[in-house]
N, C-alpha and C positions, 0 to 999 in steps of 0.2 A: 389531438389531445395534448395538453400542456403538462409537462412533468415538472415537479419541484426540483430546484437545483441540487439539493442534497441527494435526493433519490437518483438523479441522473449520474452523479459522481459515484455513488455506491454500486451502480449497475453497469458502468461503462468499462469495458476491458482495457481500453487504451489508457484511461486515467489511472486505473489501478496499477497497470504496468509501469506507468510513469512515476507513480509514488514509490514503487519498489526500486526502480532504477535510480531515482534521486537518493534514496536511502543507501543503496550500495555504493554510489559515488561518494556520498558524504562519509560513510564509514571508511572507505579506502583513503580518502583525503585526510581524515582525522588520524588514521593509523600512520600514514606516511609522514605527516608533519607534526606529530605529537600534539594535536589539537583535540583536547578532551571534549570540548563543547560541541564541535562539529561531529565528532564520533557519536556522542549521545543523541544528537538530533537525527543522525542517520539511523541509529537503532530504532528510534521512535517511528520514523518513516517506514522502515522495513517491517516492524511489528504491526503497524497499522495496515500496511498492504497485505501482510499475511492474514490478518483478521478479516479483511474484506474478501480475500480469496476463499478463506475457510467458510465464510457466511454464504458465498455463492455456491460452494460445493454442497453445503448442507441443504440449501433451498432446492438445488437440482436433485439431490438424493430423495428428498421428501416427495417431489413431484413424480419421480420415476420409480418409486418403491412399490 
C-alpha cells in the first residue's frame, strides 16, 4: 500500500520529533544570539509539532474510548 507523503509525515513519530527538536534548537539559538526571526521560526516549528502530537493523541483516544 502506497501512502501519500503528507499522511506519512503526519503519522511518523520520528519526523514529528525532528520537527520539535528543530524548533527547540531554533528557539535556543534565537534567544542566545538575539535573532528574532530564528526565534519566531522555532516557535512555529514547536507549535506545529505540538499540534501534530495532539492530533495523534486525539485519534488514539477516539479508537480506545
